[in-house]
MMTF fields as JSON, N, C-alpha, C and O atoms, coordinates in Angstrom:
{
  "mmtfVersion": "1.0.0",
  "mmtfProducer": "UNKNOWN",
  "numBonds": 371,
  "numAtoms": 372,
  "numGroups": 93,
  "numChains": 1,
  "numModels": 1,
  "chainsPerModel": [1],
  "groupsPerChain": [93],
  "chainIdList": ["A"],
  "bondAtomList": [4, 2, 8, 6, 12, 10, 16, 14, 20, 18, 24, 22, 28, 26, 32, 30, 36, 34, 40, 38, 44, 42, 48, 46, 52, 50, 56, 54, 60, 58, 64, 62, 68, 66, 72, 70, 76, 74, 80, 78, 84, 82, 88, 86, 92, 90, 96, 94, 100, 98, 104, 102, 108, 106, 112, 110, 116, 114, 120, 118, 124, 122, 128, 126, 132, 130, 136, 134, 140, 138, 144, 142, 148, 146, 152, 150, 156, 154, 160, 158, 164, 162, 168, 166, 172, 170, 176, 174, 180, 178, 184, 182, 188, 186, 192, 190, 196, 194, 200, 198, 204, 202, 208, 206, 212, 210, 216, 214, 220, 218, 224, 222, 228, 226, 232, 230, 236, 234, 240, 238, 244, 242, 248, 246, 252, 250, 256, 254, 260, 258, 264, 262, 268, 266, 272, 270, 276, 274, 280, 278, 284, 282, 288, 286, 292, 290, 296, 294, 300, 298, 304, 302, 308, 306, 312, 310, 316, 314, 320, 318, 324, 322, 328, 326, 332, 330, 336, 334, 340, 338, 344, 342, 348, 346, 352, 350, 356, 354, 360, 358, 364, 362, 368, 366],
  "bondOrderList": [1, 1, 1, 1, 1, 1, 1, 1, 1, 1, 1, 1, 1, 1, 1, 1, 1, 1, 1, 1, 1, 1, 1, 1, 1, 1, 1, 1, 1, 1, 1, 1, 1, 1, 1, 1, 1, 1, 1, 1, 1, 1, 1, 1, 1, 1, 1, 1, 1, 1, 1, 1, 1, 1, 1, 1, 1, 1, 1, 1, 1, 1, 1, 1, 1, 1, 1, 1, 1, 1, 1, 1, 1, 1, 1, 1, 1, 1, 1, 1, 1, 1, 1, 1, 1, 1, 1, 1, 1, 1, 1, 1],
  "groupList": [{"groupName": "MET", "atomNameList": ["N", "CA", "C", "O"], "elementList": ["N", "C", "C", "O"], "formalChargeList": [0, 0, 0, 0], "bondAtomList": [1, 0, 2, 1, 3, 2], "bondOrderList": [1, 1, 2], "singleLetterCode": "M", "chemCompType": "L-PEPTIDE LINKING"}, {"groupName": "PRO", "atomNameList": ["N", "CA", "C", "O"], "elementList": ["N", "C", "C", "O"], "formalChargeList": [0, 0, 0, 0], "bondAtomList": [1, 0, 2, 1, 3, 2], "bondOrderList": [1, 1, 2], "singleLetterCode": "P", "chemCompType": "L-PEPTIDE LINKING"}, {"groupName": "ARG", "atomNameList": ["N", "CA", "C", "O"], "elementList": ["N", "C", "C", "O"], "formalChargeList": [0, 0, 0, 0], "bondAtomList": [1, 0, 2, 1, 3, 2], "bondOrderList": [1, 1, 2], "singleLetterCode": "R", "chemCompType": "L-PEPTIDE LINKING"}, {"groupName": "ASP", "atomNameList": ["N", "CA", "C", "O"], "elementList": ["N", "C", "C", "O"], "formalChargeList": [0, 0, 0, 0], "bondAtomList": [1, 0, 2, 1, 3, 2], "bondOrderList": [1, 1, 2], "singleLetterCode": "D", "chemCompType": "L-PEPTIDE LINKING"}, {"groupName": "GLY", "atomNameList": ["N", "CA", "C", "O"], "elementList": ["N", "C", "C", "O"], "formalChargeList": [0, 0, 0, 0], "bondAtomList": [1, 0, 2, 1, 3, 2], "bondOrderList": [1, 1, 2], "singleLetterCode": "G", "chemCompType": "PEPTIDE LINKING"}, {"groupName": "SER", "atomNameList": ["N", "CA", "C", "O"], "elementList": ["N", "C", "C", "O"], "formalChargeList": [0, 0, 0, 0], "bondAtomList": [1, 0, 2, 1, 3, 2], "bondOrderList": [1, 1, 2], "singleLetterCode": "S", "chemCompType": "L-PEPTIDE LINKING"}, {"groupName": "ALA", "atomNameList": ["N", "CA", "C", "O"], "elementList": ["N", "C", "C", "O"], "formalChargeList": [0, 0, 0, 0], "bondAtomList": [1, 0, 2, 1, 3, 2], "bondOrderList": [1, 1, 2], "singleLetterCode": "A", "chemCompType": "L-PEPTIDE LINKING"}, {"groupName": "LYS", "atomNameList": ["N", "CA", "C", "O"], "elementList": ["N", "C", "C", "O"], "formalChargeList": [0, 0, 0, 0], "bondAtomList": [1, 0, 2, 1, 3, 2], "bondOrderList": [1, 1, 2], "singleLetterCode": "K", "chemCompType": "L-PEPTIDE LINKING"}, {"groupName": "PHE", "atomNameList": ["N", "CA", "C", "O"], "elementList": ["N", "C", "C", "O"], "formalChargeList": [0, 0, 0, 0], "bondAtomList": [1, 0, 2, 1, 3, 2], "bondOrderList": [1, 1, 2], "singleLetterCode": "F", "chemCompType": "L-PEPTIDE LINKING"}, {"groupName": "VAL", "atomNameList": ["N", "CA", "C", "O"], "elementList": ["N", "C", "C", "O"], "formalChargeList": [0, 0, 0, 0], "bondAtomList": [1, 0, 2, 1, 3, 2], "bondOrderList": [1, 1, 2], "singleLetterCode": "V", "chemCompType": "L-PEPTIDE LINKING"}, {"groupName": "TRP", "atomNameList": ["N", "CA", "C", "O"], "elementList": ["N", "C", "C", "O"], "formalChargeList": [0, 0, 0, 0], "bondAtomList": [1, 0, 2, 1, 3, 2], "bondOrderList": [1, 1, 2], "singleLetterCode": "W", "chemCompType": "L-PEPTIDE LINKING"}, {"groupName": "LEU", "atomNameList": ["N", "CA", "C", "O"], "elementList": ["N", "C", "C", "O"], "formalChargeList": [0, 0, 0, 0], "bondAtomList": [1, 0, 2, 1, 3, 2], "bondOrderList": [1, 1, 2], "singleLetterCode": "L", "chemCompType": "L-PEPTIDE LINKING"}, {"groupName": "CYS", "atomNameList": ["N", "CA", "C", "O"], "elementList": ["N", "C", "C", "O"], "formalChargeList": [0, 0, 0, 0], "bondAtomList": [1, 0, 2, 1, 3, 2], "bondOrderList": [1, 1, 2], "singleLetterCode": "C", "chemCompType": "L-PEPTIDE LINKING"}, {"groupName": "THR", "atomNameList": ["N", "CA", "C", "O"], "elementList": ["N", "C", "C", "O"], "formalChargeList": [0, 0, 0, 0], "bondAtomList": [1, 0, 2, 1, 3, 2], "bondOrderList": [1, 1, 2], "singleLetterCode": "T", "chemCompType": "L-PEPTIDE LINKING"}, {"groupName": "TYR", "atomNameList": ["N", "CA", "C", "O"], "elementList": ["N", "C", "C", "O"], "formalChargeList": [0, 0, 0, 0], "bondAtomList": [1, 0, 2, 1, 3, 2], "bondOrderList": [1, 1, 2], "singleLetterCode": "Y", "chemCompType": "L-PEPTIDE LINKING"}, {"groupName": "ILE", "atomNameList": ["N", "CA", "C", "O"], "elementList": ["N", "C", "C", "O"], "formalChargeList": [0, 0, 0, 0], "bondAtomList": [1, 0, 2, 1, 3, 2], "bondOrderList": [1, 1, 2], "singleLetterCode": "I", "chemCompType": "L-PEPTIDE LINKING"}, {"groupName": "GLU", "atomNameList": ["N", "CA", "C", "O"], "elementList": ["N", "C", "C", "O"], "formalChargeList": [0, 0, 0, 0], "bondAtomList": [1, 0, 2, 1, 3, 2], "bondOrderList": [1, 1, 2], "singleLetterCode": "E", "chemCompType": "L-PEPTIDE LINKING"}, {"groupName": "ASN", "atomNameList": ["N", "CA", "C", "O"], "elementList": ["N", "C", "C", "O"], "formalChargeList": [0, 0, 0, 0], "bondAtomList": [1, 0, 2, 1, 3, 2], "bondOrderList": [1, 1, 2], "singleLetterCode": "N", "chemCompType": "L-PEPTIDE LINKING"}, {"groupName": "HIS", "atomNameList": ["N", "CA", "C", "O"], "elementList": ["N", "C", "C", "O"], "formalChargeList": [0, 0, 0, 0], "bondAtomList": [1, 0, 2, 1, 3, 2], "bondOrderList": [1, 1, 2], "singleLetterCode": "H", "chemCompType": "L-PEPTIDE LINKING"}],
  "groupTypeList": [0, 1, 2, 2, 2, 3, 4, 4, 5, 6, 7, 1, 8, 9, 6, 3, 10, 2, 3, 6, 9, 2, 3, 5, 5, 11, 2, 5, 5, 9, 7, 12, 9, 6, 11, 9, 11, 5, 13, 14, 14, 1, 3, 9, 10, 1, 5, 15, 13, 13, 11, 5, 2, 4, 6, 5, 9, 6, 2, 2, 5, 13, 11, 6, 6, 15, 16, 7, 11, 16, 2, 9, 4, 8, 11, 3, 9, 2, 2, 4, 2, 4, 2, 6, 9, 17, 18, 14, 6, 11, 2, 14, 1],
  "groupIdList": [1, 2, 3, 4, 5, 6, 7, 8, 9, 10, 11, 12, 13, 14, 15, 16, 17, 18, 19, 20, 21, 22, 23, 24, 25, 26, 27, 28, 29, 30, 31, 32, 33, 34, 35, 36, 37, 38, 39, 40, 41, 42, 43, 44, 45, 46, 47, 48, 49, 50, 51, 52, 53, 54, 55, 56, 57, 58, 59, 60, 61, 62, 63, 64, 65, 66, 67, 68, 69, 70, 71, 72, 73, 74, 75, 76, 77, 78, 79, 80, 81, 82, 83, 84, 85, 86, 87, 88, 89, 90, 91, 92, 93],
  "secStructList": [7, 7, 7, 7, 6, 6, 1, 7, 7, 1, 1, 7, 2, 2, 2, 2, 2, 2, 2, 2, 2, 2, 6, 1, 7, 7, 7, 2, 2, 2, 2, 2, 2, 2, 2, 2, 2, 2, 6, 6, 6, 6, 1, 7, 7, 7, 7, 2, 2, 2, 2, 2, 2, 2, 2, 6, 7, 7, 2, 2, 2, 2, 2, 2, 2, 2, 2, 2, 2, 2, 2, 2, 6, 1, 3, 3, 3, 3, 7, 7, 1, 6, 6, 7, 7, 7, 3, 3, 3, 3, 7, 7, 7],
  "xCoordList": [-26.581, -25.167, -24.48, -24.965, -23.349, -22.652, -22.163, -21.869, -22.083, -21.611, -20.105, -19.518, -19.505, -18.084, -17.846, -18.771, -16.593, -16.234, -16.591, -17.061, -16.377, -16.634, -18.066, -18.406, -18.906, -20.306, -20.564, -21.72, -19.516, -19.661, -20.085, -20.176, -20.34, -20.754, -20.085, -20.585, -18.957, -18.279, -17.723, -17.649, -17.339, -16.761, -17.596, -18.125, -17.725, -18.439, -17.75, -16.537, -18.543, -18.029, -16.826, -15.82, -16.907, -15.83, -14.531, -13.454, -14.606, -13.394, -12.78, -11.559, -13.611, -13.134, -12.525, -11.502, -13.159, -12.652, -11.282, -10.365, -11.147, -9.843, -8.776, -7.646, -9.124, -8.175, -7.747, -6.566, -8.698, -8.393, -7.458, -6.522, -7.715, -6.839, -5.462, -4.45, -5.415, -4.145, -3.306, -2.093, -3.947, -3.235, -2.944, -2.327, -3.379, -3.154, -1.717, -0.968, -1.363, -0.033, -0.017, 0.937, -1.051, -1.128, -0.048, 0.41, 0.347, 1.329, 0.762, -0.454, 1.638, 1.221, 0.351, -0.578, 0.631, -0.185, -1.615, -2.563, -1.77, -3.1, -3.844, -5.028, -3.135, -3.743, -4.173, -5.215, -3.366, -3.694, -4.961, -5.824, -5.076, -6.286, -7.486, -8.571, -7.302, -8.39, -8.845, -10.043, -7.894, -8.247, -9.053, -10.059, -8.62, -9.356, -10.756, -11.728, -10.869, -12.189, -13.092, -14.27, -12.539, -13.357, -13.878, -14.86, -13.245, -13.728, -15.05, -15.73, -15.417, -16.683, -17.804, -18.942, -17.505, -18.494, -19.648, -19.382, -20.907, -21.398, -21.686, -21.937, -21.657, -21.92, -20.59, -20.075, -20.044, -18.678, -18.714, -18.846, -18.596, -18.567, -17.712, -18.116, -16.54, -15.673, -15.05, -14.935, -14.656, -14.002, -12.575, -12.027, -11.988, -10.592, -9.693, -8.732, -9.994, -9.211, -9.274, -8.249, -10.454, -10.613, -9.819, -9.145, -9.899, -9.147, -7.639, -6.892, -7.203, -5.775, -5.252, -4.184, -6.002, -5.586, -5.579, -4.639, -6.598, -6.691, -5.598, -5.127, -5.192, -4.165, -2.762, -1.768, -2.689, -1.412, -0.642, 0.567, -1.389, -0.77, -1.264, -2.269, -0.546, -0.911, -2.214, -2.594, -2.876, -4.123, -3.932, -4.753, -2.84, -2.563, -2.419, -2.898, -1.771, -1.618, -2.965, -3.214, -3.831, -5.174, -5.972, -6.619, -5.931, -6.644, -6.115, -6.892, -4.792, -4.188, -4.598, -4.852, -4.661, -5.06, -6.5, -6.803, -7.382, -8.792, -8.903, -9.637, -8.181, -8.205, -7.692, -8.258, -6.621, -6.058, -7.039, -7.251, -7.639, -8.62, -9.804, -10.337, -10.203, -11.31, -10.874, -11.618, -9.686, -9.184, -9.019, -9.31, -8.559, -8.355, -9.615, -9.632, -10.672, -11.956, -12.325, -13.337, -11.539, -11.871, -12.882, -13.414, -13.15, -13.966, -14.786, -14.301, -16.032, -16.859, -17.044, -17.318, -16.895, -17.0, -18.127, -18.16, -19.05, -20.099, -19.707, -19.853, -19.216, -18.671, -19.769, -20.677, -19.647, -20.578, -20.208, -19.056, -21.159, -20.904, -20.659, -21.285, -19.739, -19.449, -18.859, -17.836, -19.5, -19.002, -19.643, -19.414, -20.44, -21.069, -20.011, -18.998, -20.256, -19.291, -19.365, -20.383, -18.266, -18.242, -18.775, -18.615, -19.405, -19.872, -19.068, -18.922, -18.557, -17.691, -18.374, -18.966, -18.288, -18.82, -17.658, -16.944, -17.476, -16.417, -16.844, -17.968, -15.945, -16.231, -15.041, -13.943, -15.272, -14.19, -13.804, -14.66, -12.512, -12.076, -12.462, -12.177],
  "yCoordList": [-5.641, -5.875, -5.872, -6.513, -5.157, -5.115, -6.496, -7.348, -6.699, -7.971, -7.904, -6.825, -9.067, -9.146, -8.575, -8.458, -8.221, -7.683, -8.637, -8.204, -9.92, -10.889, -11.414, -12.311, -10.858, -11.243, -12.489, -12.854, -13.151, -14.375, -14.098, -12.946, -15.161, -14.981, -15.994, -16.256, -16.569, -17.575, -16.984, -17.673, -15.732, -15.052, -13.816, -13.191, -13.454, -12.212, -11.004, -10.999, -9.996, -8.788, -8.224, -7.904, -8.096, -7.446, -8.245, -7.651, -9.556, -10.374, -10.178, -10.091, -10.11, -9.877, -8.481, -8.297, -7.497, -6.12, -6.063, -5.419, -6.733, -6.771, -7.386, -6.899, -8.453, -9.072, -8.082, -8.004, -7.331, -6.356, -5.263, -4.856, -4.792, -3.789, -4.392, -3.767, -5.594, -6.275, -6.42, -6.213, -6.774, -7.031, -5.755, -5.817, -4.616, -3.341, -2.86, -3.452, -1.79, -1.208, -0.077, 0.699, 0.018, 1.065, 0.864, -0.253, 1.977, 1.917, 1.144, 1.038, 0.612, -0.222, 0.538, -0.041, 1.821, 2.58, 2.752, 2.747, 2.903, 3.031, 1.699, 1.668, 0.603, -0.72, -0.997, -1.608, -0.546, -0.768, -0.005, -0.553, 1.242, 2.025, 1.365, 1.31, 0.868, 0.182, -1.053, -1.302, -1.818, -3.009, -2.629, -3.269, -1.596, -1.162, -0.694, -1.035, 0.075, 0.512, -0.684, -0.672, -1.709, -2.86, -3.644, -4.375, -3.51, -4.223, -3.658, -4.297, -2.478, -1.864, -2.14, -1.731, -2.82, -3.116, -3.921, -4.847, -3.635, -2.729, -1.314, -0.429, -1.075, 0.272, 0.975, 1.009, 1.536, 2.062, 3.56, 4.366, 3.924, 5.343, 5.618, 6.406, 4.985, 5.269, 6.662, 7.209, 7.217, 8.521, 8.381, 7.281, 9.507, 9.521, 9.046, 8.316, 9.451, 9.021, 7.505, 6.867, 6.929, 5.477, 4.762, 3.768, 5.266, 4.665, 4.786, 3.833, 5.946, 6.168, 5.21, 4.618, 5.066, 4.146, 2.709, 1.963, 2.323, 0.954, 0.598, -0.539, 1.568, 1.339, 1.661, 1.415, 2.206, 2.61, 3.585, 3.464, 4.563, 5.612, 6.965, 7.056, 8.005, 9.369, 9.806, 9.278, 10.76, 11.312, 11.786, 11.504, 12.507, 13.035, 11.885, 11.991, 10.809, 9.642, 8.993, 8.525, 8.967, 8.402, 9.23, 8.677, 10.54, 11.425, 11.251, 11.199, 11.161, 10.963, 9.615, 9.507, 8.595, 7.259, 7.257, 6.665, 7.911, 7.984, 8.709, 8.271, 9.813, 10.543, 9.676, 9.693, 8.915, 8.034, 6.929, 6.659, 6.287, 5.226, 5.757, 5.072, 6.97, 7.594, 7.919, 7.673, 8.462, 8.863, 7.67, 7.786, 6.533, 5.367, 4.521, 3.584, 4.844, 4.197, 3.083, 2.414, 2.863, 1.833, 2.311, 1.502, 3.607, 4.166, 5.338, 6.16, 5.412, 6.603, 7.184, 6.454, 8.494, 9.144, 10.157, 11.044, 10.013, 11.015, 11.762, 11.243, 12.962, 13.73, 14.411, 15.042, 14.257, 14.914, 16.372, 16.752, 17.176, 18.604, 18.852, 18.241, 19.755, 20.085, 18.891, 18.344, 18.494, 17.369, 16.042, 15.021, 16.061, 14.823, 13.883, 14.329, 12.609, 11.611, 11.444, 11.743, 10.959, 10.594, 9.175, 8.342, 8.918, 7.571, 7.09, 7.807, 5.879, 5.332, 4.142, 3.3, 4.08, 2.944, 2.288, 2.947, 1.003, 0.261, 0.026, -0.403, 0.308, 0.175, -0.44, -0.51, -0.887, -1.363, -0.266, 0.461, -0.156, 0.854, 0.446, 1.169],
  "zCoordList": [-4.461, -4.264, -5.628, -6.56, -5.761, -7.041, -7.461, -6.623, -8.758, -9.308, -9.533, -9.627, -9.617, -9.937, -11.322, -12.126, -11.592, -12.902, -14.024, -15.076, -13.82, -14.887, -14.876, -15.647, -14.002, -13.947, -13.13, -12.916, -12.666, -11.891, -10.462, -10.035, -9.737, -8.356, -7.433, -6.34, -7.86, -7.057, -5.765, -4.748, -5.801, -4.653, -4.345, -5.264, -3.083, -2.772, -3.424, -3.63, -3.736, -4.384, -3.655, -4.287, -2.334, -1.593, -1.695, -1.742, -1.73, -1.878, -3.259, -3.39, -4.277, -5.636, -5.749, -6.408, -5.101, -5.105, -4.439, -4.948, -3.306, -2.624, -3.519, -3.561, -4.235, -5.16, -6.24, -6.578, -6.78, -7.826, -7.296, -7.984, -6.073, -5.459, -5.227, -5.544, -4.68, -4.404, -5.664, -5.633, -6.771, -8.016, -8.811, -9.875, -8.31, -8.999, -8.756, -7.979, -9.431, -9.275, -8.24, -8.186, -7.435, -6.415, -5.353, -5.111, -4.726, -3.636, -2.46, -2.302, -1.647, -0.516, 0.483, 1.046, 0.716, 1.669, 1.153, 1.938, -0.159, -0.763, -0.641, -0.307, -0.916, -0.789, 0.645, 0.882, 1.598, 3.004, 3.4, 4.087, 2.976, 3.255, 2.577, 3.156, 1.365, 0.657, 1.426, 1.559, 1.928, 2.704, 3.943, 4.248, 4.654, 5.846, 5.459, 6.133, 4.394, 3.916, 3.65, 4.005, 3.027, 2.642, 3.842, 3.713, 4.997, 6.18, 6.684, 7.487, 6.225, 6.621, 5.62, 5.847, 4.53, 3.498, 4.082, 4.849, 3.773, 2.752, 3.241, 2.424, 4.553, 5.088, 5.319, 6.436, 4.242, 4.268, 4.54, 3.619, 5.815, 6.183, 7.424, 8.279, 7.539, 8.686, 8.567, 7.471, 9.692, 9.685, 9.166, 9.104, 8.797, 8.358, 9.489, 9.251, 10.708, 11.868, 12.028, 12.267, 11.899, 12.001, 10.917, 11.188, 9.693, 8.591, 8.826, 8.603, 9.271, 9.535, 10.593, 10.436, 11.653, 12.724, 12.23, 12.504, 11.519, 11.022, 10.03, 10.001, 9.217, 8.21, 8.734, 8.051, 9.936, 10.544, 9.659, 9.468, 9.122, 8.317, 8.809, 9.514, 8.429, 8.828, 8.153, 7.107, 8.759, 8.221, 6.778, 5.906, 6.544, 5.208, 4.192, 3.063, 4.593, 3.711, 3.428, 2.317, 4.432, 4.254, 3.259, 2.369, 3.4, 2.469, 1.045, 0.091, 0.906, -0.416, -1.0, -2.2, -0.162, -0.621, -1.113, -2.149, -0.38, -0.79, -2.124, -3.009, -2.272, -3.542, -4.686, -5.779, -4.441, -5.47, -5.839, -7.021, -4.839, -5.104, -5.902, -6.774, -5.596, -6.329, -7.759, -8.708, -7.909, -9.228, -10.175, -11.366, -9.663, -10.538, -10.701, -11.499, -9.948, -10.16, -9.199, -9.406, -8.155, -7.178, -6.139, -5.38, -6.098, -5.03, -5.529, -6.306, -5.081, -5.245, -3.856, -2.903, -3.739, -2.433, -2.47, -3.324, -1.531, -1.33, -0.064, 1.043, -0.228, 0.887, 1.694, 1.153, 3.015, 3.917, 4.083, 3.874, 4.451, 4.677, 6.15, 7.016, 6.413, 7.804, 8.532, 8.119, 9.604, 10.402, 10.011, 10.658, 8.957, 8.485, 7.903, 7.366, 8.013, 7.54, 6.027, 5.402, 5.452, 4.04, 3.895, 4.787, 2.767, 2.436, 1.228, 0.238, 1.328, 0.291, -0.37, 0.306, -1.689, -2.441, -3.183, -3.939, -2.967, -3.646, -5.087, -5.345, -6.024, -7.462, -8.165, -7.614, -9.398, -10.253, -11.235, -11.739, -11.498, -12.502, -13.905, -14.859]
}
């Protein structure tokens, strides 16, 4: 299990990660997709449709949010081929 940014263990990793996303300057739609993603931790592989429904945003917004989270370092994405699902790993920037 990944450790907190400060090396502490007072809070579970996913709670600390959510705090970091919350306190970031990301747009609200990106934060919402991040929150939905984190509810699947540690086995993070929901479909884009599932994420879109959970975050109440359009598919295109969900894809953009995932790309943004990956670009700023909050997420690593292992993309499936064809109809295979993507696997997401929560990370700190």
